[in-house]
C-alpha positions in Angstrom: 21.2 73.0 -47.7 23.4 73.9 -50.6 24.2 71.5 -53.4 27.6 70.9 -51.9 26.2 70.1 -48.5 23.7 67.7 -50.0 26.5 66.0 -52.0 28.6 65.6 -48.8 25.7 64.4 -46.7 24.7 61.7 -49.1 28.2 60.7 -49.9 28.8 60.2 -46.2 25.6 58.2 -45.9 26.9 55.9 -48.6 30.2 55.6 -46.7 32.1 56.9 -49.8 35.3 59.0 -49.7 35.7 62.0 -51.9 38.1 60.1 -54.1 35.7 57.2 -54.5 32.9 59.5 -55.6 35.2 61.2 -58.0 36.2 57.9 -59.5 32.5 56.9 -59.8 31.7 60.1 -61.6 34.9 60.2 -63.7 36.2 63.5 -62.3 39.2 64.5 -60.1 38.8 64.4 -56.4 39.5 68.2 -56.4 36.2 68.7 -58.3 34.1 66.9 -55.7 36.0 68.8 -53.0 35.2 72.1 -54.7 31.5 71.1 -55.1 31.2 70.1 -51.5 32.9 73.2 -50.2 30.7 75.5 -52.4 33.7 76.9 -54.3 32.1 75.5 -57.5 28.6 74.4 -58.5 28.3 71.4 -60.7 26.8 71.9 -64.2 23.5 70.1 -64.8 25.2 67.2 -66.6 27.7 66.8 -63.7 25.0 67.0 -61.1 23.2 64.2 -63.0 26.3 62.0 -63.0 26.8 62.6 -59.2 23.2 61.8 -58.5 23.5 58.6 -60.5 26.7 57.6 -58.6 25.0 58.3 -55.3 21.8 56.5 -56.5 19.5 59.5 -55.8 17.2 61.7 -57.9 19.1 64.8 -59.0 16.4 66.9 -57.2 17.8 65.6 -53.9 21.1 67.3 -54.6 19.8 70.7 -55.6 20.0 73.6 -53.2 17.3 73.7 -50.7 18.3 77.1 -49.4 15.1 79.2 -49.6 13.1 81.3 -47.3 9.4 81.1 -46.3 8.2 83.2 -49.3 10.1 81.0 -51.7 8.8 77.9 -50.0 5.2 79.2 -50.4 5.8 79.9 -54.1 7.1 76.3 -54.6 4.0 75.1 -52.8 1.8 77.3 -55.0 3.3 75.7 -58.1 2.6 72.2 -56.7 -0.8 73.2 -55.6 -1.8 74.4 -59.1 -0.2 71.4 -60.9 -1.7 68.7 -58.7 -5.1 69.9 -57.7 -4.3 71.2 -54.3 -6.9 71.8 -51.6 -6.5 73.6 -48.2 -8.3 72.7 -45.0 -8.1 73.7 -41.4 -7.3 70.9 -39.0 -8.1 71.4 -35.3 -5.1 70.6 -33.2 -5.9 71.2 -29.5 -6.0 74.9 -28.9 -4.7 75.9 -32.3 -5.7 75.4 -35.9 -3.3 74.0 -38.5 -3.6 74.2 -42.2 -3.3 71.0 -44.2 -2.8 70.6 -47.9 -4.1 67.7 -50.0 -3.4 67.0 -53.6 -5.8 65.1 -55.8 -3.3 64.6 -58.5 -0.3 63.6 -56.3 -0.9 59.8 -55.7 2.6 59.5 -54.2 1.4 61.5 -51.1 -0.2 58.2 -49.8 3.2 56.5 -49.9 4.9 59.4 -48.2 2.3 59.4 -45.5 2.6 55.7 -44.9 6.4 56.1 -44.4 5.8 59.1 -42.2 3.6 57.1 -39.9 6.5 54.6 -39.5 8.7 57.5 -38.7 6.3 58.8 -36.1 6.1 55.3 -34.5 9.9 55.2 -34.4 10.1 58.6 -32.7 7.4 57.6 -30.2 9.3 54.3 -29.4 12.6 56.3 -29.0 11.0 58.8 -26.7 9.9 56.0 -24.4 13.5 55.0 -23.8 14.6 56.0 -20.3 18.4 56.3 -20.9 19.0 59.8 -22.3 21.9 58.8 -24.5 20.1 55.8 -25.9 16.9 57.9 -26.5 18.9 60.6 -28.3 20.6 57.9 -30.5 17.3 56.2 -31.3 15.7 59.6 -32.3 18.6 60.4 -34.5 18.5 56.9 -36.1 14.7 57.3 -36.8 15.4 60.8 -38.4 18.3 59.4 -40.5 16.2 56.5 -41.7 13.3 58.8 -42.7 15.8 61.2 -44.4 17.3 58.2 -46.3 13.9 57.2 -47.4 13.2 60.7 -48.8 16.6 60.9 -50.5 16.1 57.5 -52.1 12.5 58.2 -53.2 11.0 56.8 -55.5 13.3 53.7 -55.3 12.0 53.1 -51.7 8.4 53.1 -52.7 6.7 50.0 -51.1 3.6 50.1 -53.4 4.7 50.5 -57.0 1.1 51.1 -58.1 1.3 54.7 -56.6 4.3 55.4 -58.7 2.6 54.0 -61.8 -0.6 56.1 -61.1 1.6 59.2 -60.7 3.3 58.5 -64.0 -0.1 58.2 -65.8 -1.3 61.5 -64.2 1.9 63.3 -65.2 1.6 62.0 -68.8 -2.0 63.3 -68.9 -0.8 66.7 -67.7 1.9 66.7 -70.4 -0.6 65.6 -73.1 -3.2 68.2 -72.3 -0.6 71.0 -71.6 -2.0 71.4 -68.1 1.2 72.0 -66.4 1.5 75.6 -65.2 4.9 76.0 -66.9 3.4 75.0 -70.2 0.7 77.7 -70.3 1.6 80.9 -72.1 0.0 84.3 -71.7 -2.1 85.1 -74.8 -1.6 88.7 -75.9 
């Protein structure tokens, strides 16, 4: 999704009009309309203000339009930074690859919420009426999307968030983040 599509999606989730969001951010309605249509891209400061108005992390609004190779490179970065490990997981007739992260304590919180999502989907799929089943599945998906958009505000166990902050401060202190390392020549 583009930045504009993300702004529109979350604005609508919040039941805000374009005018209301513009007023919250302190810009004209035409700016919000231009952002949502993709005619303009908000500058970092504007994106920050929009995110604050929508009560989401600015990362949620950034473009998520990338292909498989770009996705792999983003995973590589996270893998390096947070002590990633790969493993094969048997799944019936096929093998799946799973990733675990020693330094990403927040994965536990995500997994707990994902389990709730899976239970919601299973309950929805048990509904006999097609229209009701489809609505229940969409509702479960929307709730999970909302949780992801609101993260970390939706964290049920703040200790995971605190552990993550401590880990990240250590990475910063020791210069262990991949973007901090420089090639020595």
